[in-house]
TORDREN-854469 format. One record per residue: x, y, z of N, C-alpha, C in turn; residue in three letters; residue number from 1. Coordinates in steps of 0.001 Angstrom, whole numbers. Layout:
BEGIN
(node (X Y Z) (X Y Z) (X Y Z) ALA NUM)
...
//
This chain:
BEGIN
(node (10976 -23422 26477) (11098 -22002 26138) (12554 -21710 25824) MET 1)
(node (12814 -21021 24738) (14171 -20777 24287) (14399 -19287 24125) VAL 2)
(node (15513 -18767 24608) (15870 -17375 24363) (17063 -17307 23430) GLY 3)
(node (16923 -16623 22317) (17971 -16557 21314) (18312 -15119 20993) LEU 4)
(node (19547 -14835 20601) (19906 -13477 20180) (19376 -13190 18792) PRO 5)
(node (19477 -11944 18378) (19128 -11579 17016) (20116 -12197 16051) THR 6)
(node (19771 -12263 14752) (20712 -12816 13783) (22037 -12056 13802) PRO 7)
(node (23118 -12773 13399) (24429 -12115 13410) (24478 -11028 12341) ASP 8)
(node (25466 -10118 12398) (25504 -8982 11472) (25491 -9382 10001) PRO 9)
(node (26169 -10479 9643) (26173 -10898 8244) (24784 -11282 7787) ALA 10)
(node (24063 -12007 8646) (22693 -12395 8319) (21809 -11163 8237) GLU 11)
(node (22005 -10208 9155) (21191 -8993 9154) (21372 -8230 7842) ARG 12)
(node (22629 -8119 7372) (22876 -7410 6120) (22162 -8094 4971) THR 13)
(node (22184 -9412 4950) (21545 -10141 3863) (20044 -9921 3842) ALA 14)
(node (19396 -9995 4995) (17948 -9851 4998) (17540 -8414 4767) VAL 15)
(node (18353 -7439 5169) (18000 -6057 4918) (17910 -5774 3424) GLN 16)
(node (18739 -6421 2627) (18713 -6154 1194) (17397 -6589 575) ARG 17)
(node (16686 -7510 1208) (15428 -7974 638) (14229 -7184 1134) SER 18)
(node (14434 -6336 2138) (13325 -5515 2616) (13134 -4306 1717) LEU 19)
(node (11873 -3891 1510) (11639 -2700 697) (12128 -1445 1397) PRO 20)
(node (12496 -458 598) (13033 784 1160) (12046 1469 2070) ALA 21)
(node (10755 1295 1821) (9748 1943 2649) (9783 1501 4090) GLY 22)
(node (10222 258 4325) (10317 -224 5698) (11639 205 6326) LEU 23)
(node (12709 169 5551) (13996 590 6098) (14021 2089 6321) LEU 24)
(node (13524 2863 5371) (13396 4307 5535) (14702 5013 5831) GLY 25)
(node (15806 4541 5324) (17109 5110 5657) (17410 6291 4737) ASP 26)
(node (16669 7388 4905) (16806 8521 4002) (17387 9751 4687) ASP 27)
(node (17848 9615 5934) (18437 10735 6642) (17443 11722 7202) GLY 28)
(node (16143 11480 6967) (15127 12433 7401) (14643 12175 8814) ALA 29)
(node (15064 11065 9423) (14578 10724 10749) (15752 10373 11650) VAL 30)
(node (15535 10490 12951) (16476 9989 13940) (16125 8539 14217) THR 31)
(node (17028 7630 13905) (16726 6208 13954) (16738 5690 15390) ARG 32)
(node (15661 5022 15772) (15563 4400 17081) (16058 2953 17046) ARG 33)
(node (15797 2275 15928) (16149 867 15767) (17049 689 14555) TYR 34)
(node (17776 -421 14529) (18581 -742 13364) (17701 -1083 12167) ALA 35)
(node (16560 -1744 12419) (15702 -2208 11329) (14326 -1542 11342) ARG 36)
(node (13723 -1425 12491) (12295 -1072 12582) (12070 431 12455) ALA 37)
(node (12581 1002 11370) (12496 2450 11224) (11099 2925 10853) SER 38)
(node (10188 2021 10492) (8805 2455 10264) (8205 3056 11534) ASP 39)
(node (8730 2678 12697) (8218 3234 13944) (8674 4674 14169) LEU 40)
(node (9558 5159 13312) (9993 6553 13389) (9488 7388 12212) ASP 41)
(node (8617 6843 11379) (8151 7569 10206) (7279 8769 10564) SER 42)
(node (6807 8856 11808) (6037 10022 12244) (6881 11303 12148) TRP 43)
(node (8206 11146 12154) (9071 12326 12075) (9033 12982 10698) GLN 44)
(node (8668 12220 9670) (8638 12784 8323) (7231 12863 7732) ARG 45)
(node (6218 12390 8452) (4844 12436 7947) (3917 12747 9118) ASP 46)
(node (3431 13995 9170) (2614 14441 10305) (1320 13662 10416) ALA 47)
(node (844 13076 9328) (-400 12311 9382) (-292 11122 10331) ARG 48)
(node (890 10558 10446) (1059 9374 11282) (911 9740 12754) ILE 49)
(node (1438 10884 13157) (1230 11345 14530) (-233 11664 14780) THR 50)
(node (-890 12270 13802) (-2270 12726 13980) (-3280 11589 13891) GLU 51)
(node (-3025 10608 13013) (-4063 9623 12704) (-3598 8176 12765) ARG 52)
(node (-2312 7945 12963) (-1801 6590 12929) (-1376 6081 14290) GLY 53)
(node (-772 4891 14277) (-184 4321 15490) (1268 4758 15547) PHE 54)
(node (1655 5393 16628) (3019 5917 16679) (3566 5949 18095) THR 55)
(node (4867 5843 18183) (5620 6131 19396) (6325 7454 19148) HIS 56)
(node (5673 8553 19459) (6132 9876 19015) (7138 10491 19986) ALA 57)
(node (8259 9810 20127) (9371 10359 20888) (10668 9871 20239) TRP 58)
(node (11757 10563 20507) (13061 10206 19962) (13854 9495 21048) VAL 59)
(node (14373 8328 20717) (15195 7554 21650) (16086 6639 20820) SER 60)
(node (16883 5843 21506) (17705 4843 20839) (17603 3544 21609) ARG 61)
(node (17186 2477 20927) (17037 1162 21551) (18239 313 21168) VAL 62)
(node (18831 -337 22154) (20016 -1145 21889) (19726 -2265 20901) ASP 63)
(node (20764 -2665 20177) (20661 -3838 19314) (20314 -5059 20161) ASP 64)
(node (19795 -6083 19489) (19344 -7262 20211) (17950 -7106 20762) GLY 65)
(node (17176 -6142 20228) (15829 -5900 20738) (14787 -6707 19974) ASN 66)
(node (13590 -6815 20554) (12536 -7640 19973) (11965 -7099 18685) GLY 67)
(node (11910 -5772 18521) (11347 -5191 17302) (12187 -5590 16082) GLU 68)
(node (13497 -5431 16180) (14369 -5784 15063) (14364 -7288 14810) ASP 69)
(node (14364 -8077 15880) (14320 -9534 15723) (13043 -9962 15022) PHE 70)
(node (11911 -9354 15389) (10639 -9687 14755) (10721 -9467 13250) PHE 71)
(node (11238 -8309 12828) (11311 -8012 11394) (12288 -8936 10680) LEU 72)
(node (13418 -9256 11321) (14361 -10186 10713) (13715 -11544 10501) ALA 73)
(node (12890 -11976 11454) (12232 -13272 11341) (11139 -13241 10281) THR 74)
(node (10369 -12150 10227) (9370 -12006 9160) (10043 -12135 7801) VAL 75)
(node (11170 -11479 7634) (11848 -11486 6352) (12296 -12889 5960) ASP 76)
(node (12653 -13700 6953) (13050 -15079 6677) (11852 -15961 6319) GLN 77)
(node (10663 -15595 6795) (9483 -16425 6581) (8750 -16109 5280) LEU 78)
(node (8699 -14841 4882) (7836 -14438 3772) (8487 -14784 2436) VAL 79)
(node (7656 -15265 1501) (8111 -15587 161) (7218 -14964 -887) GLY 80)
(node (7666 -15009 -2137) (6969 -14332 -3230) (5587 -14906 -3492) ALA 81)
(node (5329 -16144 -3080) (4024 -16777 -3332) (3099 -16722 -2126) ASP 82)
(node (3510 -16053 -1066) (2712 -16043 162) (1560 -15055 96) ASP 83)
(node (490 -15408 789) (-600 -14491 1109) (-500 -14235 2608) VAL 84)
(node (-170 -13002 2977) (167 -12674 4359) (-1000 -11957 5018) VAL 85)
(node (-1316 -12367 6229) (-2339 -11707 7040) (-1648 -11025 8205) LEU 86)
(node (-1857 -9706 8318) (-1243 -8884 9364) (-2333 -8491 10358) ASP 87)
(node (-2287 -9067 11554) (-3303 -8829 12584) (-2918 -7608 13412) LEU 88)
(node (-3866 -6683 13605) (-3562 -5463 14330) (-2596 -4604 13546) GLY 89)
(node (-2931 -4329 12283) (-1981 -3719 11343) (-1788 -2229 11565) CYS 90)
(node (-2621 -1564 12392) (-2479 -131 12582) (-2669 616 11277) GLY 91)
(node (-1793 1587 10998) (-1930 2348 9752) (-1174 1703 8589) HIS 92)
(node (-753 462 8761) (-431 -378 7627) (964 -355 7069) GLY 93)
(node (1930 253 7736) (3260 328 7127) (3914 -1046 6985) GLU 94)
(node (3787 -1912 7990) (4336 -3251 7854) (3584 -4025 6778) LEU 95)
(node (2264 -3889 6727) (1473 -4593 5717) (1914 -4195 4312) THR 96)
(node (2144 -2916 4097) (2574 -2443 2784) (3953 -2998 2427) LEU 97)
(node (4848 -3049 3406) (6169 -3621 3154) (6063 -5098 2808) ALA 98)
(node (5187 -5819 3508) (5004 -7241 3225) (4406 -7459 1841) LEU 99)
(node (3513 -6570 1419) (2900 -6700 98) (3948 -6636 -1005) ALA 100)
(node (5028 -5893 -767) (6079 -5792 -1775) (6922 -7059 -1856) GLU 101)
(node (6855 -7906 -832) (7614 -9153 -819) (6769 -10365 -1154) LEU 102)
(node (5446 -10267 -1002) (4552 -11411 -1098) (3639 -11297 -2320) ALA 103)
(node (2848 -12336 -2531) (1840 -12315 -3595) (752 -11313 -3265) LEU 104)
(node (246 -11374 -2023) (-773 -10440 -1539) (-605 -10268 -39) ARG 105)
(node (-1124 -9161 482) (-1127 -8937 1925) (-2479 -8367 2328) ALA 106)
(node (-2945 -8787 3493) (-4203 -8305 4058) (-3909 -7782 5463) VAL 107)
(node (-4259 -6531 5711) (-4102 -5949 7038) (-5448 -5822 7720) GLY 108)
(node (-5504 -6215 8987) (-6751 -6208 9756) (-6561 -5349 10997) VAL 109)
(node (-7501 -4451 11253) (-7465 -3645 12470) (-8895 -3232 12818) ASP 110)
(node (-9103 -2898 14100) (-10434 -2486 14543) (-10657 -991 14409) HIS 111)
(node (-9597 -224 14131) (-9678 1238 14138) (-9847 1772 12715) ASP 112)
(node (-11013 2333 12373) (-11226 2809 10996) (-10313 3961 10609) PRO 113)
(node (-9917 4792 11569) (-9026 5905 11246) (-7659 5389 10800) ALA 114)
(node (-7135 4390 11493) (-5877 3783 11066) (-5991 3259 9639) TYR 115)
(node (-7095 2578 9350) (-7242 1937 8045) (-7428 2957 6931) LEU 116)
(node (-8073 4074 7219) (-8189 5136 6222) (-6811 5638 5822) THR 117)
(node (-5955 5861 6817) (-4592 6288 6527) (-3826 5199 5783) LEU 118)
(node (-4023 3938 6165) (-3341 2836 5487) (-3688 2811 4000) ALA 119)
(node (-4953 3020 3680) (-5358 3019 2260) (-4772 4217 1523) ARG 120)
(node (-4675 5359 2188) (-4024 6521 1577) (-2571 6208 1239) GLU 121)
(node (-1856 5609 2198) (-451 5292 1977) (-285 4276 858) LEU 122)
(node (-1189 3297 798) (-1113 2294 -267) (-1278 2940 -1635) ALA 123)
(node (-2236 3847 -1742) (-2467 4517 -3015) (-1270 5389 -3405) GLN 124)
(node (-734 6121 -2443) (412 6991 -2731) (1638 6198 -3159) GLU 125)
(node (1812 5027 -2587) (2990 4217 -2897) (2764 3279 -4076) ARG 126)
(node (1547 3259 -4604) (1247 2413 -5752) (1249 937 -5439) GLY 127)
(node (877 569 -4205) (839 -842 -3803) (-578 -1358 -4049) VAL 128)
(node (-727 -2209 -5040) (-2055 -2659 -5459) (-2437 -4021 -4881) ALA 129)
(node (-1464 -4804 -4462) (-1756 -6161 -3987) (-1963 -6211 -2478) ASN 130)
(node (-2656 -5199 -1944) (-2896 -5120 -505) (-4357 -4779 -261) VAL 131)
(node (-4872 -5271 840) (-6259 -5024 1229) (-6285 -4755 2719) ARG 132)
(node (-7078 -3768 3133) (-7215 -3448 4551) (-8662 -3660 4977) PHE 133)
(node (-8832 -4369 6091) (-10147 -4808 6544) (-10382 -4332 7972) VAL 134)
(node (-11494 -3663 8199) (-11885 -3305 9560) (-12559 -4509 10203) GLU 135)
(node (-12037 -4934 11341) (-12544 -6157 11957) (-12158 -6175 13424) PHE 136)
(node (-13076 -6634 14251) (-12821 -6823 15675) (-13043 -8285 16018) THR 137)
(node (-12040 -8913 16591) (-12194 -10296 17040) (-13037 -10295 18309) PHE 138)
(node (-14248 -10806 18185) (-15200 -10714 19295) (-15973 -12011 19448) ALA 139)
(node (-15244 -13094 19662) (-15918 -14352 19918) (-15985 -15244 18691) GLY 140)
(node (-16535 -16431 18888) (-16532 -17460 17852) (-17393 -17100 16648) ASP 141)
(node (-18343 -16192 16812) (-19225 -15850 15692) (-18599 -14825 14748) ASP 142)
(node (-17500 -14190 15140) (-16863 -13183 14301) (-15996 -13874 13254) ALA 143)
(node (-16298 -13604 11981) (-15590 -14267 10891) (-14953 -13227 9976) ARG 144)
(node (-13675 -13418 9743) (-12982 -12562 8796) (-13550 -12760 7390) LEU 145)
(node (-13616 -11693 6585) (-14104 -11830 5209) (-13027 -12412 4291) PRO 146)
(node (-12539 -13589 4666) (-11510 -14282 3907) (-11937 -15724 3703) LEU 147)
(node (-11578 -16288 2565) (-11941 -17669 2271) (-11157 -18636 3152) ALA 148)
(node (-11710 -19818 3343) (-11015 -20864 4083) (-9678 -21167 3414) ASP 149)
(node (-8650 -21374 4243) (-7321 -21812 3771) (-6762 -20911 2677) ALA 150)
(node (-6983 -19612 2805) (-6519 -18668 1778) (-5251 -17925 2169) SER 151)
(node (-4784 -18087 3405) (-3616 -17369 3933) (-2490 -18365 4162) VAL 152)
(node (-1254 -17941 3919) (-109 -18845 4101) (888 -18362 5150) THR 153)
(node (744 -17128 5646) (1619 -16594 6699) (831 -15592 7512) LEU 154)
(node (910 -15690 8836) (209 -14784 9742) (1239 -14073 10596) VAL 155)
(node (1151 -12737 10663) (2015 -11959 11548) (1140 -11092 12449) VAL 156)
(node (1628 -10856 13639) (882 -10078 14632) (1909 -9301 15450) ASN 157)
(node (2066 -8028 15128) (3049 -7168 15781) (2302 -6237 16734) ARG 158)
(node (2246 -6622 18006) (1522 -5939 19077) (19 -5828 18826) ARG 159)
(node (-544 -6799 18119) (-1996 -6867 17935) (-2670 -7626 19062) GLY 160)
(node (-3905 -8083 18853) (-4642 -8778 19912) (-3982 -10099 20300) PRO 161)
(node (-4252 -10548 21510) (-3684 -11801 21987) (-4368 -12990 21317) THR 162)
(node (-3676 -14122 21321) (-4096 -15272 20521) (-5433 -15859 20940) ALA 163)
(node (-5847 -15660 22183) (-7159 -16173 22587) (-8288 -15530 21794) ASP 164)
(node (-8028 -14340 21219) (-9046 -13628 20449) (-9155 -14150 19016) LYS 165)
(node (-8067 -14687 18458) (-8063 -14936 17015) (-7627 -16333 16575) TRP 166)
(node (-7101 -17157 17456) (-6489 -18407 17008) (-7488 -19322 16299) LEU 167)
(node (-8687 -19433 16830) (-9678 -20308 16206) (-10002 -19853 14788) SER 168)
(node (-10212 -18543 14596) (-10550 -18027 13272) (-9363 -18120 12318) GLU 169)
(node (-8152 -17956 12823) (-6978 -18075 11975) (-6822 -19502 11476) ILE 170)
(node (-7196 -20456 12266) (-7110 -21841 11820) (-8088 -22119 10689) ARG 171)
(node (-9106 -21302 10551) (-10023 -21439 9405) (-9438 -20806 8147) ARG 172)
(node (-8925 -19568 8259) (-8539 -18825 7058) (-7129 -19152 6575) VAL 173)
(node (-6281 -19721 7429) (-4913 -20043 7035) (-4783 -21528 6722) ALA 174)
(node (-3886 -21839 5820) (-3657 -23228 5444) (-2966 -23978 6577) ARG 175)
(node (-3253 -25253 6722) (-2524 -26050 7712) (-1017 -25965 7464) PRO 176)
(node (-277 -25846 8531) (1162 -25731 8430) (1680 -24318 8260) GLY 177)
(node (770 -23335 8135) (1209 -21948 7957) (1936 -21456 9204) SER 178)
(node (3043 -20733 9032) (3726 -20152 10198) (2976 -18939 10736) PRO 179)
(node (3049 -18767 12038) (2455 -17627 12736) (3549 -16996 13585) VAL 180)
(node (3722 -15684 13440) (4740 -14960 14197) (4069 -13830 14966) LEU 181)
(node (4339 -13754 16264) (3657 -12820 17166) (4695 -12048 17970) VAL 182)
(node (4421 -10764 18218) (5245 -9987 19146) (4339 -9215 20094) MET 183)
(node (4647 -9273 21389) (3903 -8526 22404) (4858 -7688 23249) HIS 184)
(node (4626 -6384 23371) (5323 -5617 24399) (4833 -6038 25782) PRO 185)
(node (5686 -5819 26782) (5346 -6223 28152) (4759 -5065 28941) ALA 186)
(node (3820 -4346 28352) (3206 -3226 29057) (4173 -2063 29174) GLY 187)
(node (4091 -1319 30271) (4993 -199 30498) (6356 -674 30947) GLY 188)
(node (7347 226 30960) (8682 -189 31408) (8696 -450 32907) PRO 189)
(node (9575 -1323 33372) (9734 -1496 34818) (10081 -161 35478) PRO 190)
(node (9700 -10 36734) (9876 1259 37441) (11353 1488 37766) ARG 191)
(node (11951 2587 37267) (13346 2881 37603) (13451 3507 38992) PRO 192)
(node (14654 3538 39530) (14832 4078 40877) (14457 5555 40941) THR 193)
(node (14659 6301 39856) (14380 7729 39874) (12892 8058 39768) TRP 194)
(node (12042 7050 39627) (10604 7324 39501) (10046 7981 40766) SER 195)
(node (10702 7799 41906) (10204 8414 43139) (10342 9934 43120) ARG 196)
(node (11065 10448 42131) (11194 11894 41987) (10041 12496 41183) GLU 197)
(node (9113 11659 40731) (7994 12096 39894) (6698 12108 40694) LEU 198)
(node (5656 12813 40205) (4352 12782 40876) (3806 11360 40961) PRO 199)
(node (3036 11104 41996) (2516 9752 42238) (1717 9232 41052) THR 200)
(node (892 10094 40437) (57 9619 39326) (911 9150 38152) TRP 201)
(node (2074 9746 37952) (2925 9352 36844) (3687 8068 37151) LEU 202)
(node (3997 7855 38402) (4674 6619 38794) (3841 5407 38388) VAL 203)
(node (2508 5562 38396) (1635 4452 38031) (1747 4072 36556) SER 204)
(node (2377 4920 35736) (2567 4599 34322) (3680 3581 34119) HIS 205)
(node (4481 3378 35146) (5497 2341 35078) (4881 1009 35497) PHE 206)
(node (5645 -36 35292) (5207 -1334 35774) (4964 -2303 34642) GLY 207)
(node (5978 -3076 34271) (5843 -4058 33209) (4957 -5209 33669) ALA 208)
(node (4269 -5823 32721) (3517 -7040 32998) (4519 -8148 33308) VAL 209)
(node (4283 -8961 34331) (5243 -10020 34678) (5506 -10962 33506) PRO 210)
(node (6726 -11457 33456) (7161 -12330 32368) (6206 -13499 32153) PHE 211)
(node (5840 -14206 33234) (4971 -15377 33095) (3610 -15005 32525) ASP 212)
(node (3118 -13825 32873) (1815 -13404 32355) (1889 -13097 30861) GLN 213)
(node (2961 -12435 30432) (3121 -12162 29000) (3216 -13478 28229) VAL 214)
(node (3988 -14435 28747) (4082 -15739 28090) (2724 -16427 28005) CYS 215)
(node (1882 -16233 29027) (573 -16888 29034) (-330 -16372 27922) SER 216)
(node (-88 -15147 27442) (-890 -14632 26329) (-734 -15512 25091) TRP 217)
(node (398 -16199 24996) (647 -17114 23882) (407 -18560 24303) VAL 218)
(node (992 -18945 25421) (999 -20361 25792) (-386 -20894 26136) GLU 219)
(node (-1205 -20104 26825) (-2520 -20605 27222) (-3417 -20907 26020) ALA 220)
(node (-3569 -19995 25042) (-4376 -20334 23866) (-3814 -21505 23060) PRO 221)
(node (-2478 -21602 22972) (-1898 -22727 22250) (-2202 -24046 22962) LEU 222)
(node (-2176 -24031 24284) (-2498 -25247 25032) (-3938 -25675 24777) ALA 223)
(node (-4851 -24718 24777) (-6259 -25032 24498) (-6406 -25642 23113) VAL 224)
(node (-5633 -25135 22151) (-5708 -25629 20772) (-4900 -26896 20554) ALA 225)
(node (-4197 -27345 21569) (-3398 -28553 21430) (-2113 -28353 20653) GLY 226)
(node (-1617 -27120 20589) (-380 -26814 19875) (758 -26777 20893) ILE 227)
(node (1664 -27730 20792) (2751 -27846 21770) (4117 -27515 21176) THR 228)
(node (4199 -27386 19866) (5467 -27113 19192) (5531 -25622 18873) ASP 229)
(node (6256 -24873 19679) (6368 -23429 19484) (7683 -22961 20081) TYR 230)
(node (8039 -21722 19728) (9247 -21089 20262) (8873 -19736 20844) GLN 231)
(node (9538 -19393 21953) (9401 -18081 22578) (10771 -17462 22751) LEU 232)
(node (10850 -16160 22488) (12080 -15399 22734) (11725 -14174 23574) TRP 233)
(node (12502 -13916 24598) (12274 -12768 25478) (13424 -11783 25291) TRP 234)
(node (13087 -10510 25081) (14078 -9459 24844) (13916 -8366 25884) PHE 235)
(node (15015 -8008 26505) (15012 -6979 27556) (16297 -6172 27392) ASP 236)
(node (16184 -5015 26746) (17350 -4174 26457) (17033 -2745 26881) VAL 237)
(node (18041 -1887 27036) (17762 -491 27392) (17311 335 26193) PRO 238)
(node (16406 1268 26469) (16016 2310 25529) (16505 3627 26122) GLU 239)
(node (17331 4363 25371) (18056 5506 25902) (17391 6824 25518) TRP 240)
(node (17292 7721 26511) (16718 9047 26313) (17750 10099 26701) PHE 241)
(node (17924 11085 25822) (18833 12192 26111) (18084 13512 26248) THR 242)
(node (16790 13512 26035) (15970 14715 26080) (14853 14548 27091) SER 243)
(node (14681 15532 27970) (13587 15490 28939) (12235 15522 28246) ALA 244)
(node (12145 16243 27129) (10865 16330 26415) (10484 14980 25810) GLU 245)
(node (11448 14260 25257) (11142 12939 24703) (10790 11951 25803) ASP 246)
(node (11473 12046 26937) (11125 11190 28068) (9719 11517 28566) LEU 247)
(node (9358 12783 28564) (7997 13198 28924) (6978 12566 27975) TYR 248)
(node (7246 12628 26677) (6310 12047 25707) (6188 10541 25889) ARG 249)
(node (7315 9896 26226) (7266 8444 26455) (6388 8108 27645) ARG 250)
(node (6465 8903 28695) (5756 8569 29926) (4326 9094 29946) LEU 251)
(node (4102 10270 29398) (2789 10917 29483) (1951 10646 28244) VAL 252)
(node (2598 10496 27073) (1867 10272 25842) (1529 11575 25143) GLY 253)
(node (676 11458 24113) (345 12613 23275) (-1021 13201 23581) ASN 254)
(node (-1642 12768 24669) (-2967 13259 25009) (-2919 14629 25673) GLY 255)
(node (-4035 15044 26259) (-4077 16350 26941) (-3016 16442 28044) PRO 256)
(node (-2427 17614 28176) (-1398 17811 29193) (-2004 17754 30585) ALA 257)
(node (-1341 17098 31529) (-1835 17071 32907) (-1712 18456 33538) PRO 258)
(node (-2457 18719 34609) (-2396 20041 35255) (-1001 20434 35718) PRO 259)
(node (-200 19447 36110) (1150 19751 36614) (2219 19446 35570) ASP 260)
(node (1898 19625 34289) (2839 19284 33217) (4162 20017 33377) ALA 261)
(node (4131 21291 33766) (5380 22043 33901) (6240 21468 35010) SER 262)
(node (5623 21009 36086) (6386 20403 37178) (6986 19065 36747) GLU 263)
(node (6218 18294 35980) (6722 17011 35488) (7924 17237 34579) VAL 264)
(node (7811 18185 33671) (8917 18479 32767) (10161 18928 33546) ARG 265)
(node (9960 19749 34576) (11091 20209 35383) (11764 19030 36087) ALA 266)
(node (10958 18107 36612) (11521 16933 37273) (12310 16077 36290) ALA 267)
(node (11786 15919 35078) (12479 15113 34084) (13765 15793 33613) LEU 268)
(node (13773 17109 33544) (15016 17805 33208) (16079 17556 34269) ARG 269)
(node (15660 17541 35527) (16620 17251 36601) (17140 15822 36486) ARG 270)
(node (16256 14902 36150) (16666 13503 36007) (17659 13354 34864) ILE 271)
(node (17383 13982 33730) (18307 13925 32596) (19647 14551 32980) ILE 272)
(node (19591 15662 33700) (20827 16376 34047) (21689 15608 35032) ALA 273)
(node (21058 14935 36002) (21825 14360 37117) (21958 12844 37064) HIS 274)
(node (21166 12161 36232) (21183 10697 36241) (21602 10091 34898) ARG 275)
(node (21990 10927 33953) (22389 10422 32636) (23805 9852 32662) SER 276)
(node (23972 8754 31947) (25314 8297 31595) (25709 8990 30295) SER 277)
(node (26801 8552 29696) (27208 9141 28420) (26186 8846 27322) THR 278)
(node (25330 7858 27524) (24320 7495 26518) (22940 8054 26844) ARG 279)
(node (22749 8576 28030) (21463 9113 28422) (20880 8384 29616) GLY 280)
(node (19565 8497 29776) (18823 7825 30845) (18094 6629 30234) VAL 281)
(node (18252 5424 30802) (17605 4254 30195) (16258 3909 30824) PRO 282)
(node (15354 3427 29989) (14195 2655 30412) (14351 1265 29804) LEU 283)
(node (13792 259 30454) (13881 -1093 29908) (12869 -1249 28771) ARG 284)
(node (13282 -1949 27739) (12491 -2166 26526) (12289 -3668 26407) HIS 285)
(node (11087 -4153 26737) (10836 -5590 26867) (9819 -6054 25827) GLN 286)
(node (10145 -7153 25157) (9276 -7725 24133) (9319 -9250 24220) ARG 287)
(node (8174 -9867 23922) (8092 -11314 23740) (7788 -11586 22268) LEU 288)
(node (8561 -12463 21650) (8288 -12912 20283) (8012 -14407 20335) VAL 289)
(node (6979 -14834 19617) (6592 -16244 19585) (6398 -16676 18136) ALA 290)
(node (6740 -17923 17871) (6550 -18482 16534) (6031 -19911 16664) GLN 291)
(node (5048 -20250 15835) (4542 -21618 15766) (3920 -21835 14403) PHE 292)
(node (3595 -23069 14101) (2886 -23397 12867) (1508 -23959 13196) ARG 293)
(node (558 -23665 12344) (-783 -24187 12539) (-796 -25689 12285) LEU 294)
(node (-1590 -26422 13048) (-1611 -27876 12900) (-2026 -28300 11486) PRO 295)
(node (-1554 -29476 11094) (-1944 -30026 9809) (-3429 -30375 9801) ASP 296)
(node (-3971 -30569 8617) (-5365 -30979 8465) (-5602 -32268 9224) ALA 297)
(node (-6777 -32375 9805) (-7125 -33542 10597) (-7010 -33311 12068) GLY 298)
(node (-6407 -32182 12445) (-6344 -31784 13869) (-7346 -30663 14080) SER 299)
(node (-8556 -30965 14553) (-9644 -29972 14583) (-9372 -28872 15578) PRO 300)
(node (-9823 -27617 15283) (-9707 -26531 16237) (-10471 -26839 17508) PRO 301)
(node (-10023 -26295 18627) (-10735 -26488 19879) (-11976 -25628 19893) SER 302)
//
């Protein structure tokens, strides 16, 4: 297992120039959370994404050296003009659309029809014709993607299903030797010391999945498949909050307000007021990124 930093600034500048503007989104209309992964802040300029897409609908700042930016930098190094890219767990498709602009074709797969409806709307509005979105749930060995054998040359999975759900089927639809890049968040943030100032039910929203368990989401399926050549990177950086309302959205989400919402907000205002550094109040931002290649022909799937 290897832990590596993000690419150096010179490398980052070079790869950013090859990313489409839709992914960078540096138009001044949003408060940037990441150096690269600004698609995760597009909800600030398009209300449809908050209403119907996959979103982290709060404002914060994540330190450089984080897993989201590293994932995109690595995708950019892997994708080429002749690639057919498969995006597993594509959500409302912003990464898939960006990949389509760099590749020959891109296919986004998700189980949520509402996400995919929005993805197709965005594709049409942006004039991206070399993309396809497929509703699909990985549900055992009998579930088959509507893709031809050996038709994919790059697989990406940014917080999609774990490899035990899809590895066997991916070995059918992707060519031998195709690279696979995966990113998994580690559940909720680890519990900070100030969590004891919050209601008990909210404290349960903290608690990251243990490191070894997150690694097992990748390592165990690869072991079953006989894949021993892979890389893992673990990222653990602070995510900074300067607003009690944004911290509330991070912890409570966008669903119905709890009965004691006003008390929770008051507690978070006190935390912001009394526990902030010059940068705000931090939560830990943890990601696992994994990369491997599919075995060559002659190595049968398990």
